FIDRENMAR-186907 format. One line per 4 residues: number of its first residue (from 0); their letters; for each residue x, y, z of N, C-alpha, C. Coordinates in steps of 0.1 Angstrom, whole numbers, plus 5000, padded with zeros to 4 digits. Last residue first. Example, Ala and Ser with C-alpha at 12.3 -4.5 7.8 and 13.67 -1.06 7.14 Angstrom:
2
1> sa> 5128:4978:5071:5137:4989:5071:5129:5000:5079  5132:4943:5078:5123:4955:5078:5132:4967:5078
***
This chain:
428
427> dpfa> 5195:5190:5339:5186:5179:5347:5190:5177:5358  5193:5224:5325:5203:5213:5332:5193:5202:5340  5188:5239:5302:5177:5230:5306:5184:5222:5316  5211:5257:5293:5196:5264:5298:5186:5251:5306
423> mdrl> 5226:5236:5290:5232:5250:5300:5217:5253:5299  5218:5220:5271:5220:5213:5283:5225:5223:5296  5216:5237:5250:5204:5228:5254:5206:5225:5272  5244:5240:5244:5237:5251:5248:5221:5248:5253
419> flai> 5249:5214:5240:5255:5220:5247:5250:5235:5254  5235:5202:5218:5229:5201:5228:5235:5207:5239  5251:5206:5191:5238:5208:5191:5234:5211:5205  5276:5200:5198:5273:5213:5190:5256:5215:5191
415> dpfa> 5276:5176:5210:5270:5187:5219:5275:5201:5209  5279:5155:5191:5260:5155:5193:5262:5169:5206  5298:5145:5168:5300:5157:5181:5286:5162:5186  5284:5134:5153:5302:5126:5155:5302:5132:5169
411> iilg> 5265:5146:5142:5262:5131:5148:5272:5128:5151  5277:5172:5134:5267:5167:5146:5264:5157:5149  5290:5162:5115:5300:5167:5124:5291:5169:5137  5271:5157:5096:5283:5145:5100:5287:5148:5111
407> aaav> 5262:5181:5091:5250:5169:5097:5259:5159:5100  5281:5193:5079:5277:5198:5091:5269:5187:5099  5283:5178:5054:5290:5176:5063:5286:5183:5074  5257:5189:5040:5255:5174:5051:5269:5167:5055
403> lmfi> 5265:5217:5041:5255:5212:5050:5253:5197:5053  5285:5211:5022:5292:5215:5030:5278:5217:5043  5273:5201:5000:5283:5193:5005:5286:5200:5018  5257:5224:4993:5252:5210:4997:5262:5201:5006
399> fppt> 5278:5242:4986:5269:5247:4998:5261:5228:5002  5283:5230:4961:5297:5230:4974:5287:5233:4987  5260:5224:4944:5267:5219:4950:5279:5218:4960  5248:5251:4935:5245:5251:4950:5253:5235:4951
395> griv> 5252:5265:4912:5261:5266:4924:5262:5258:4937  5232:5257:4899:5241:5254:4891:5256:5255:4901  5202:5264:4900:5211:5252:4908:5226:5249:4906  5200:5288:4885:5200:5288:4901:5205:5276:4906
391> emyp> 5203:5279:4861:5211:5289:4866:5211:5289:4884  5182:5259:4857:5199:5254:4856:5208:5262:4863  5159:5279:4857:5161:5267:4867:5176:5265:4867  5164:5313:4853:5165:5299:4847:5166:5289:4860
387> rkfi> 5152:5341:4871:5162:5337:4866:5158:5318:4861  5135:5358:4884:5135:5357:4872:5147:5349:4864  5135:5364:4912:5151:5367:4910:5145:5364:4890  5114:5351:4925:5118:5363:4929:5130:5372:4918
383> aiat> 5112:5325:4914:5102:5335:4910:5106:5348:4914  5137:5316:4919:5135:5313:4903:5118:5324:4903  5136:5311:4944:5146:5323:4938:5144:5323:4924  5114:5293:4951:5110:5311:4954:5120:5315:4949
379> fidc> 5125:5273:4939:5117:5279:4931:5109:5289:4935  5146:5267:4955:5150:5268:4945:5137:5275:4936  5129:5263:4983:5137:5273:4982:5141:5277:4966  5120:5238:4977:5110:5250:4974:5117:5261:4973
375> gfpp> 5134:5211:4954:5138:5222:4969:5123:5238:4963  5131:5193:4935:5123:5200:4935:5123:5210:4951  5160:5182:4926:5150:5188:4914:5140:5196:4919  5182:5201:4944:5172:5198:4930:5167:5183:4934
371> tasg> 5178:5219:4975:5182:5208:4967:5172:5201:4953  5164:5233:4994:5175:5240:4984:5183:5232:4974  5151:5216:5009:5145:5229:5008:5152:5236:4995  5173:5198:5019:5165:5193:5010:5155:5205:5001
367> iavq> 5183:5214:5037:5191:5210:5027:5182:5207:5019  5162:5215:5057:5168:5225:5051:5173:5223:5036  5158:5188:5065:5146:5194:5053:5151:5210:5052  5182:5187:5078:5178:5178:5067:5170:5184:5058
363> ltil> 5177:5202:5099:5189:5205:5093:5185:5200:5076  5154:5187:5113:5154:5203:5107:5167:5207:5095  5168:5162:5117:5156:5166:5112:5154:5179:5103  5188:5177:5138:5193:5169:5123:5181:5168:5114
359> vgvl> 5171:5184:5156:5179:5192:5150:5183:5187:5137  5155:5162:5168:5147:5172:5158:5159:5183:5154  5176:5149:5175:5172:5140:5166:5161:5150:5156  5182:5162:5195:5193:5164:5188:5184:5157:5175
355> vpdl> 5156:5159:5210:5162:5172:5207:5173:5171:5194  5153:5130:5217:5147:5136:5208:5149:5149:5203  5184:5113:5219:5178:5121:5223:5168:5132:5217  5176:5078:5219:5185:5087:5213:5178:5100:5218
351> gtsq> 5171:5051:5223:5171:5059:5233:5179:5073:5228  5164:5029:5204:5181:5031:5205:5179:5044:5219  5137:5031:5205:5142:5021:5210:5160:5023:5216  5132:5057:5196:5127:5054:5213:5134:5042:5217
347> iapa> 5135:5058:5171:5140:5064:5180:5142:5062:5198  5119:5037:5164:5136:5037:5165:5144:5044:5171  5098:5045:5164:5103:5035:5171:5116:5031:5170  5098:5071:5144:5094:5071:5161:5102:5059:5167
343> fipt> 5098:5066:5119:5112:5066:5127:5109:5068:5140  5074:5077:5112:5080:5063:5111:5091:5061:5116  5068:5099:5124:5061:5090:5133:5067:5078:5129  5085:5117:5104:5087:5115:5118:5082:5106:5130
339> lvli> 5072:5115:5077:5085:5104:5085:5086:5103:5092  5053:5132:5079:5050:5115:5075:5060:5109:5077  5058:5156:5087:5044:5152:5095:5047:5139:5091  5080:5164:5075:5080:5161:5090:5072:5152:5093
335> vvip> 5072:5163:5050:5082:5151:5054:5082:5152:5065  5055:5187:5050:5046:5171:5052:5058:5160:5053  5076:5208:5054:5066:5205:5065:5059:5188:5068  5088:5204:5032:5093:5201:5043:5083:5196:5051
331> dvfm> 5074:5187:5004:5074:5200:5010:5076:5198:5022  5093:5170:4982:5083:5172:4989:5084:5182:4997  5119:5168:4970:5107:5162:4961:5095:5167:4966  5137:5168:4989:5139:5170:4975:5128:5170:4966
327> caif> 5128:5157:5012:5129:5169:5007:5131:5174:4994  5139:5129:5008:5122:5131:5006:5122:5148:5003  5163:5131:5012:5158:5124:4997:5144:5133:5000  5165:5140:5039:5171:5148:5027:5167:5145:5017
323> favc> 5151:5120:5055:5147:5131:5052:5154:5143:5042  5171:5099:5048:5153:5098:5044:5148:5110:5043  5194:5106:5057:5192:5101:5044:5176:5104:5039  5188:5109:5083:5192:5119:5076:5190:5119:5062
319> iail> 5183:5086:5089:5169:5096:5094:5174:5107:5086  5202:5067:5090:5193:5065:5083:5181:5079:5083  5221:5083:5109:5221:5083:5094:5211:5081:5085  5204:5076:5132:5207:5090:5130:5210:5091:5111
315> vgvp> 5210:5047:5132:5195:5054:5132:5197:5069:5126  5236:5043:5136:5232:5042:5122:5218:5044:5120  5240:5053:5160:5249:5063:5148:5239:5060:5136  5225:5032:5175:5219:5054:5177:5227:5058:5164
311> gaen> 5224:5006:5155:5227:5013:5164:5221:5024:5168  5196:4985:5140:5209:4996:5140:5212:5004:5151  5177:4970:5135:5190:4965:5144:5201:4973:5142  5157:4988:5122:5157:4985:5140:5165:4978:5147
307> vgvs> 5166:4990:5098:5170:4999:5109:5169:4995:5125  5166:4972:5076:5174:4970:5093:5176:4983:5097  5149:4977:5057:5159:4985:5055:5170:4980:5071  5125:4965:5068:5133:4959:5055:5143:4969:5052
303> elia> 5119:4975:5090:5125:4962:5092:5130:4958:5076  5108:5003:5083:5125:5001:5092:5127:4981:5092  5090:4993:5071:5098:5000:5065:5112:5001:5073  5072:4980:5087:5076:4971:5076:5088:4978:5069
299> qpvq> 5066:5000:5106:5077:4989:5114:5080:4980:5101  5051:5021:5091:5066:5021:5095:5072:5011:5099  5029:5002:5085:5037:5008:5075:5052:5011:5079  5005:4995:5099:5018:4991:5101:5032:4994:5092
295> afsl> 4982:5009:5091:4986:4996:5082:5000:4989:5089  4984:5027:5114:4974:5018:5112:4977:5007:5104  5004:5043:5102:5006:5038:5113:4997:5025:5118  4992:5052:5078:5004:5045:5078:5006:5038:5089
291> iwsf> 4970:5067:5087:4969:5057:5080:4979:5048:5081  4988:5087:5107:4975:5078:5113:4972:5070:5105  4996:5104:5083:5004:5097:5093:4998:5085:5100  4970:5113:5072:4984:5106:5066:4993:5095:5073
287> gngv> 4968:5128:5093:4954:5117:5088:4965:5105:5080  4986:5148:5091:4985:5140:5104:4976:5127:5106  4985:5159:5071:4995:5149:5070:4996:5141:5081  4961:5173:5074:4960:5160:5062:4973:5150:5070
283> avli> 4971:5192:5088:4957:5183:5093:4961:5170:5084  4989:5203:5072:4994:5198:5089:4980:5188:5094  4983:5211:5052:4993:5205:5054:4994:5193:5065  4962:5232:5063:4959:5223:5056:4969:5207:5057
279> fvva> 4983:5252:5075:4976:5237:5085:4966:5228:5078  4996:5260:5052:5004:5254:5062:4994:5243:5068  4974:5272:5039:4979:5260:5035:4988:5252:5041  4968:5295:5059:4957:5281:5058:4962:5269:5050
275> tilg> 4989:5305:5061:4989:5297:5072:4977:5286:5069  4988:5318:5035:5003:5308:5039:4999:5301:5048  4966:5332:5036:4969:5324:5031:4978:5314:5033  4972:5350:5063:4961:5340:5063:4960:5332:5052
271> tska> 4993:5366:5050:4999:5356:5064:4986:5346:5064  4979:5379:5032:4990:5371:5028:4993:5360:5038  4962:5393:5045:4955:5382:5038:4967:5377:5034  4977:5408:5063:4971:5402:5070:4965:5389:5062
267> iryi> 4988:5428:5039:4998:5415:5051:4992:5408:5058  4964:5438:5032:4974:5428:5024:4983:5418:5036  4958:5450:5059:4945:5441:5055:4955:5433:5040  4976:5466:5060:4975:5458:5071:4968:5446:5067
263> eklk> 4983:5489:5045:4986:5480:5043:4985:5468:5050  4968:5514:5061:4964:5507:5050:4966:5494:5044  4989:5519:5078:4978:5513:5087:4969:5505:5072  5020:5517:5063:5008:5527:5065:5001:5515:5067
259> lsrf> 5055:5510:5069:5043:5509:5065:5032:5519:5070  5077:5526:5082:5078:5525:5070:5065:5515:5063  5080:5539:5107:5069:5547:5097:5069:5540:5081  5095:5530:5125:5104:5533:5112:5092:5539:5103
255> vvfe> 5076:5531:5148:5088:5539:5147:5095:5541:5136  5050:5523:5135:5052:5535:5146:5064:5539:5147  5052:5500:5118:5042:5511:5117:5044:5521:5124  5076:5486:5125:5074:5490:5112:5063:5502:5109
251> llfa> 5076:5482:5154:5085:5488:5149:5084:5494:5137  5046:5475:5158:5050:5486:5165:5066:5494:5159  5049:5450:5147:5039:5459:5144:5044:5475:5147  5067:5439:5161:5069:5441:5145:5064:5450:5142
247> ylvc> 5059:5435:5186:5070:5441:5183:5071:5448:5168  5034:5421:5178:5031:5433:5185:5045:5442:5180  5051:5394:5171:5041:5403:5161:5037:5417:5168  5065:5391:5193:5071:5395:5183:5065:5401:5168
243> vaaa> 5044:5383:5212:5052:5394:5212:5057:5397:5201  5037:5359:5196:5027:5369:5199:5036:5380:5201  5059:5341:5204:5056:5345:5191:5044:5359:5193  5060:5343:5227:5068:5349:5225:5065:5352:5211
239> etps> 5038:5326:5233:5035:5340:5237:5048:5345:5230  5052:5301:5225:5041:5307:5217:5037:5324:5219  5071:5299:5241:5072:5300:5228:5063:5306:5220  5062:5317:5271:5064:5303:5263:5066:5309:5246
235> figg> 5083:5345:5291:5071:5336:5285:5075:5324:5278  5100:5344:5307:5091:5353:5310:5082:5350:5301  5126:5325:5308:5111:5322:5321:5099:5331:5321  5149:5332:5298:5146:5337:5310:5133:5335:5318
231> yigg> 5140:5316:5273:5149:5310:5289:5148:5318:5300  5122:5336:5262:5116:5319:5265:5126:5313:5276  5134:5361:5268:5122:5356:5270:5119:5341:5275  5156:5356:5247:5159:5360:5264:5144:5358:5269
227> viiv> 5145:5348:5222:5158:5338:5232:5156:5340:5246  5132:5366:5216:5125:5354:5215:5136:5346:5224  5142:5392:5225:5130:5390:5227:5130:5374:5230  5165:5390:5210:5167:5386:5226:5151:5388:5229
223> pffl> 5159:5388:5182:5165:5374:5191:5163:5374:5204  5147:5416:5186:5141:5402:5179:5144:5391:5185  5168:5435:5185:5157:5428:5196:5149:5417:5193  5176:5445:5163:5185:5433:5170:5175:5429:5182
219> pwla> 5157:5465:5155:5156:5448:5154:5161:5437:5158  5167:5484:5173:5151:5478:5172:5152:5465:5167  5196:5486:5157:5194:5482:5174:5177:5476:5174  5202:5495:5134:5200:5481:5134:5191:5478:5150
215> mrva> 5210:5521:5139:5198:5521:5132:5193:5501:5131  5234:5520:5156:5224:5523:5159:5210:5520:5154  5254:5503:5133:5248:5497:5146:5231:5503:5153  5252:5524:5119:5246:5514:5113:5242:5505:5123
211> vlre> 5267:5548:5133:5253:5549:5127:5245:5535:5125  5289:5531:5136:5283:5535:5148:5266:5536:5146  5303:5533:5109:5295:5517:5119:5288:5521:5124  5304:5557:5109:5295:5552:5098:5288:5537:5106
207> swsa> 5325:5560:5122:5315:5567:5127:5302:5562:5120  5342:5539:5114:5340:5539:5129:5326:5549:5127  5339:5536:5079:5344:5546:5094:5339:5540:5104  5343:5508:5055:5332:5517:5066:5341:5526:5076
203> kpet> 5362:5504:5026:5357:5501:5044:5354:5514:5046  5346:5493:4995:5352:5504:5005:5349:5499:5022  5349:5461:4988:5342:5467:4988:5352:5479:5000  5373:5442:4967:5367:5443:4982:5358:5454:4979
199> pven> 5370:5421:4938:5376:5432:4946:5367:5432:4960  5379:5383:4933:5369:5397:4935:5373:5408:4942  5395:5366:4926:5398:5377:4927:5389:5389:4923  5387:5339:4928:5384:5346:4916:5388:5359:4916
195> khay> 5399:5331:4950:5404:5322:4939:5396:5330:4925  5388:5348:4966:5403:5349:4966:5405:5342:4953  5363:5339:4970:5369:5356:4965:5384:5356:4961  5363:5315:4977:5359:5318:4960:5366:5331:4957
191> ylcy> 5373:5316:5006:5381:5308:4995:5374:5314:4977  5353:5332:5014:5368:5338:5017:5377:5330:5005  5336:5314:5010:5332:5330:5008:5345:5334:5003  5342:5295:5029:5339:5291:5014:5340:5304:5006
187> lsfm> 5336:5308:5052:5351:5303:5051:5351:5298:5031  5311:5310:5054:5320:5322:5054:5334:5319:5047  5301:5286:5055:5299:5291:5041:5306:5303:5043  5313:5276:5083:5315:5269:5071:5314:5277:5056
183> vlil> 5299:5295:5095:5315:5297:5095:5320:5292:5087  5272:5286:5094:5276:5301:5091:5291:5301:5089  5272:5267:5105:5273:5265:5094:5275:5276:5087  5276:5269:5132:5286:5264:5126:5286:5262:5113
179> lgpg> 5250:5285:5139:5265:5295:5135:5275:5286:5129  5236:5261:5135:5234:5273:5126:5245:5281:5123  5247:5243:5157:5247:5239:5143:5245:5256:5134  5241:5265:5180:5250:5262:5178:5251:5255:5161
175> igai> 5210:5270:5176:5219:5281:5175:5231:5273:5175  5192:5247:5186:5193:5246:5168:5206:5261:5168  5188:5242:5208:5197:5237:5203:5201:5240:5189  5169:5264:5215:5182:5267:5216:5192:5260:5211
171> flea> 5147:5248:5198:5149:5264:5195:5166:5267:5200  5142:5226:5215:5147:5226:5202:5155:5239:5198  5134:5236:5237:5145:5232:5239:5153:5230:5226  5108:5249:5232:5119:5257:5237:5138:5250:5235
167> iste> 5097:5227:5227:5098:5236:5214:5111:5244:5216  5101:5195:5237:5100:5204:5241:5104:5214:5229  5084:5166:5216:5093:5173:5224:5093:5188:5225  5060:5158:5203:5059:5159:5216:5072:5161:5220
163> sivg> 5063:5150:5179:5072:5142:5184:5069:5146:5201  5043:5175:5165:5046:5161:5163:5051:5149:5173  5057:5197:5180:5042:5186:5183:5039:5178:5176  5081:5193:5172:5080:5196:5182:5068:5194:5186
159> yiim> 5080:5200:5143:5087:5186:5145:5083:5185:5161  5071:5226:5141:5061:5215:5138:5066:5197:5142  5093:5238:5152:5078:5240:5160:5067:5228:5156  5107:5235:5135:5107:5231:5150:5098:5228:5159
155> gisp> 5098:5250:5113:5102:5232:5111:5104:5226:5124  5102:5276:5122:5087:5270:5116:5092:5254:5122  5118:5293:5143:5119:5281:5133:5109:5272:5134  5132:5322:5157:5123:5308:5157:5121:5303:5144
151> pilf> 5165:5298:5160:5151:5302:5167:5146:5317:5161  5180:5285:5136:5183:5296:5144:5166:5299:5147  5173:5268:5108:5179:5262:5125:5179:5273:5135  5162:5283:5093:5155:5270:5096:5161:5260:5110
147> aids> 5181:5299:5086:5167:5303:5088:5159:5294:5097  5199:5283:5072:5200:5285:5082:5191:5292:5093  5191:5285:5047:5185:5275:5057:5188:5276:5068  5200:5308:5035:5187:5312:5040:5182:5298:5053
143> anii> 5224:5298:5024:5226:5306:5035:5209:5308:5042  5208:5288:5002:5212:5280:5009:5216:5287:5023  5201:5313:4986:5190:5299:4987:5195:5288:5000  5224:5322:4984:5212:5330:4991:5202:5322:4994
139> lalt> 5241:5309:4973:5246:5314:4984:5234:5315:4991  5230:5307:4946:5233:5295:4954:5236:5296:4969  5234:5332:4938:5219:5324:4942:5217:5311:4951  5260:5335:4937:5253:5344:4944:5239:5339:4948
135> fsds> 5266:5313:4917:5274:5317:4928:5263:5323:4938  5256:5324:4893:5253:5310:4901:5256:5310:4915  5265:5351:4893:5251:5352:4895:5248:5333:4898  5296:5356:4906:5290:5351:4895:5275:5347:4899
131> ygak> 5304:5388:4918:5305:5376:4920:5294:5371:4906  5311:5416:4909:5320:5404:4903:5316:5395:4907  5297:5437:4921:5310:5435:4928:5318:5425:4920  5271:5432:4909:5282:5444:4908:5297:5442:4911
127> lmkp> 5262:5412:4921:5266:5408:4912:5276:5420:4906  5260:5420:4947:5270:5411:4946:5273:5411:4932  5241:5441:4944:5254:5443:4951:5262:5431:4948  5219:5422:4937:5225:5432:4926:5235:5440:4932
123> rlps> 5214:5407:4959:5220:5400:4950:5229:5408:4940  5207:5424:4983:5222:5416:4980:5224:5414:4966  5173:5430:4981:5188:5436:4982:5199:5435:4976  5167:5401:4979:5163:5412:4968:5173:5424:4969
119> gvav> 5180:5382:4999:5183:5382:4983:5181:5394:4976  5164:5391:5022:5180:5392:5019:5187:5389:5005  5139:5386:5015:5142:5399:5022:5157:5402:5022  5137:5362:5004:5131:5373:4994:5138:5386:5001
115> vtaq> 5149:5346:5018:5153:5345:5005:5148:5357:4996  5135:5346:5042:5146:5354:5043:5152:5352:5028  5111:5337:5035:5112:5349:5039:5125:5354:5035  5122:5308:5032:5117:5317:5023:5115:5330:5022
111> tsgs> 5129:5301:5055:5137:5303:5044:5131:5311:5035  5119:5315:5087:5112:5311:5074:5124:5313:5065  5123:5332:5111:5121:5312:5113:5117:5309:5099  5128:5358:5112:5118:5355:5105:5112:5340:5110
107> vagf> 5150:5360:5132:5140:5374:5132:5126:5369:5129  5167:5350:5125:5165:5348:5140:5152:5358:5139  5171:5351:5098:5167:5339:5102:5160:5339:5117  5184:5373:5097:5172:5373:5094:5163:5363:5101
103> ltcs> 5211:5365:5104:5206:5372:5117:5191:5376:5112  5216:5349:5085:5215:5341:5098:5206:5350:5106  5217:5367:5061:5207:5355:5062:5204:5349:5078  5239:5382:5071:5222:5387:5071:5213:5376:5073
99> tats> 5258:5363:5068:5254:5368:5079:5241:5372:5080  5254:5359:5037:5251:5349:5048:5249:5353:5060  5263:5389:5031:5250:5378:5027:5242:5367:5038  5287:5387:5044:5279:5395:5047:5264:5389:5044
95> ialg> 5300:5369:5028:5300:5367:5042:5285:5375:5047  5300:5388:5003:5293:5375:5003:5292:5369:5021  5312:5409:5011:5300:5412:5005:5294:5397:5009  5339:5399:5017:5331:5404:5027:5318:5405:5023
91> gkih> 5362:5390:5002:5348:5380:5002:5338:5387:5012  5381:5404:5020:5380:5398:5010:5370:5387:5011  5368:5431:5035:5372:5422:5039:5371:5414:5027  5341:5452:5040:5352:5455:5030:5368:5445:5029
87> gifa> 5321:5441:5052:5318:5441:5039:5333:5446:5027  5321:5442:5084:5328:5429:5072:5328:5431:5058  5308:5465:5092:5317:5457:5098:5327:5447:5090  5287:5472:5073:5295:5481:5078:5310:5478:5085
83> mvmn> 5272:5451:5068:5279:5454:5056:5292:5463:5062  5259:5448:5090:5267:5438:5086:5279:5441:5080  5245:5473:5086:5249:5471:5100:5261:5458:5095  5227:5463:5062:5234:5476:5067:5242:5477:5079
79> ilrd> 5212:5442:5074:5220:5441:5061:5232:5450:5064  5194:5457:5090:5203:5443:5100:5215:5441:5086  5181:5473:5076:5190:5478:5087:5199:5465:5091  5166:5459:5060:5178:5463:5052:5187:5468:5065
75> ashg> 5150:5445:5075:5158:5437:5071:5172:5446:5064  5130:5463:5086:5143:5457:5097:5155:5448:5087  5110:5480:5071:5129:5481:5068:5138:5472:5077  5091:5459:5054:5094:5473:5065:5111:5473:5062
71> rtmi> 5083:5435:5040:5078:5447:5035:5083:5460:5045  5093:5415:5066:5104:5420:5048:5094:5427:5043  5080:5420:5085:5092:5429:5086:5097:5425:5070  5058:5415:5080:5056:5429:5084:5070:5433:5084
67> daal> 5066:5383:5078:5055:5393:5063:5057:5408:5067  5071:5380:5104:5078:5374:5091:5075:5383:5082  5046:5382:5118:5056:5390:5116:5068:5391:5111  5032:5361:5103:5026:5375:5104:5040:5385:5105
63> ifmp> 5049:5339:5109:5046:5342:5099:5038:5358:5094  5044:5339:5140:5059:5341:5134:5059:5342:5122  5020:5333:5139:5019:5346:5142:5034:5348:5137  5014:5310:5124:5008:5322:5120:5015:5337:5124
59> vail> 5027:5289:5148:5032:5293:5132:5025:5304:5130  5019:5295:5174:5030:5303:5172:5033:5303:5160  4998:5277:5173:4992:5292:5170:5007:5297:5172  5010:5252:5177:5005:5257:5166:5004:5269:5165
55> sapr> 5008:5247:5204:5016:5252:5201:5016:5257:5185  4982:5235:5211:4982:5248:5210:4993:5257:5206  4968:5214:5185:4977:5216:5194:4980:5231:5199  4952:5207:5165:4946:5210:5177:4956:5215:5184
51> iggm> 4958:5194:5143:4961:5212:5142:4953:5217:5156  4954:5168:5144:4967:5174:5139:4970:5187:5137  4926:5165:5148:4938:5164:5160:4949:5170:5155  4919:5168:5125:4913:5178:5134:4926:5178:5144
47> mqqi> 4927:5142:5113:4928:5154:5109:4928:5163:5116  4910:5127:5130:4928:5123:5129:4930:5137:5124  4885:5128:5122:4888:5133:5135:4906:5135:5139  4889:5121:5095:4887:5139:5096:4890:5139:5112
43> ftgm> 4888:5093:5100:4895:5101:5092:4897:5116:5097  4865:5090:5114:4875:5085:5121:4888:5094:5114  4846:5094:5091:4847:5105:5102:4858:5105:5112  4847:5077:5073:4853:5086:5070:4858:5097:5080
39> qgfg> 4834:5050:5076:4842:5058:5086:4852:5067:5084  4826:5050:5048:4816:5049:5058:4822:5051:5070  4838:5043:5022:4839:5061:5031:4830:5060:5041  4856:5016:5017:4847:5027:5013:4853:5039:5024
35> dfmm> 4878:4996:5032:4867:4994:5024:4852:5002:5019  4896:5007:5051:4882:5005:5057:4870:5000:5047  4915:5003:5035:4920:5000:5048:4905:4995:5053  4908:5016:5011:4920:5003:5010:4917:5000:5024
31> vfgv> 4904:5048:5022:4893:5036:5015:4899:5019:5012  4927:5054:5030:4918:5050:5042:4908:5043:5034  4941:5057:5008:4946:5048:5017:4936:5043:5027  4928:5078:4992:4930:5060:4991:4934:5054:4997
27> vsat> 4933:5097:5012:4920:5089:5009:4921:5076:5001  4960:5100:5009:4953:5097:5022:4942:5092:5022  4959:5106:4985:4971:5098:4989:4964:5094:4999  4947:5135:4981:4945:5125:4971:4948:5107:4981
23> ilpi> 4959:5149:5001:4948:5146:5006:4944:5132:4994  4986:5147:4989:4983:5146:5001:4971:5140:5004  4978:5158:4965:4984:5149:4962:4985:5142:4976  4969:5189:4972:4965:5175:4966:4968:5161:4964
19> mmpf> 4993:5203:4986:4979:5195:4993:4972:5184:4985  5007:5207:4966:5008:5198:4976:5004:5191:4983  4991:5210:4934:5000:5219:4946:4999:5207:4958  5001:5194:4904:4991:5198:4914:4999:5204:4926
15> glll> 5017:5185:4882:5019:5202:4884:5009:5204:4896  5027:5158:4878:5016:5168:4867:5012:5182:4873  5044:5156:4898:5050:5154:4885:5040:5164:4875  5024:5153:4918:5031:5164:4921:5037:5168:4907
11> lgim> 5012:5129:4909:5002:5137:4910:5012:5155:4908  5030:5113:4912:5025:5116:4901:5017:5121:4900  5037:5111:4942:5047:5115:4931:5042:5118:4917  5012:5100:4952:5018:5116:4954:5025:5121:4942
7> iaml> 5008:5074:4937:5001:5086:4936:5004:5097:4940  5032:5064:4950:5031:5067:4934:5023:5076:4929  5029:5063:4974:5038:5076:4975:5038:5073:4956  5005:5046:4975:5004:5058:4979:5014:5069:4975
3> ltam> 5020:5023:4966:5007:5024:4957:5010:5044:4965  5038:5021:4988:5042:5022:4970:5036:5028:4965  5020:5009:5007:5028:5025:5009:5031:5030:4994  5010:4992:4999:5000:4997:5002:5009:5014:4999
***
């Protein structure tokens, strides 16, 4: 049955249907096959509704709304200008500034696609003018945006936390170390690329210009302080942090910066509502689909067939990384988390793996897959935003994918990269 359902999903995806249609179709077909008709469809609907019932999911639309407000306002530009003022003049500094800006905006938005738009739109023309190739520039933007999936707040971590019943606060802080590791790896590659291709440097900013840039960026820099400091200071929960971020983004862009007018609220709310509707449909149907697979004992059959049940902790982690990486090359990351997490849950429990470590690796893998051909969602976001052909967008991605895979390997070999800050914040 699993083979048939996957064939249905892949077939409908190749025909151009949006992700929710293949998922709904496969779920309904699987239900009919198990229960010989539609007579007990109410059970399936209950499972769908159960998927969107957890209160933690309220954080998702609020982070989306906050990111939408900031993307349309001045926050991203001020963060970019601050980074450029300090490192834009060194060899490869513009490229490093792009990667750093993606990291900072990821700490504000939690969305890879919002980061592609907010950081890529102003910095891509500057990189092209400075002498970087378009293929390198596009690959850097879409892969550095993956860091937004790891640095809190992360929508992917929220979804994983809800599905696996893992602490979202612990997941958030565990993503900081891997996110910074990837930023360092990307920065070193940018240095190498700039020296190899003799990319000219940018003019060095004076200290007075740097102080002005810092002053202009102070307000946006309070977003990660609010999120991380508020959660780990015990002031509010991750869901409450999302609500505070929306209020702060509104006050910042509408009152302090005055970059947006009140009449734009409707357009922003409509955009957020549409994205949230898609996300929640995927979460609901994904939960129903996972229930069908579990009811049919598909996870056990898959794990036994590939020998995961007999593998040790490292073997299970490698299997998880490979499965999530490949799946996200074809399917939306949220759907992959919803469908595959329950499949690997028995192996994770039997080997005693830390669910927070697993969550970080899963989040990293879905981020990698989001920027990996053939159907990574960030690739198509870049195509739509920058109006460039598919082959040009993906041409420069292999070195970045290699570094991201290497980062996953380092996390498996040295789990403290992810767990050190978690253990400090949440000592047992």
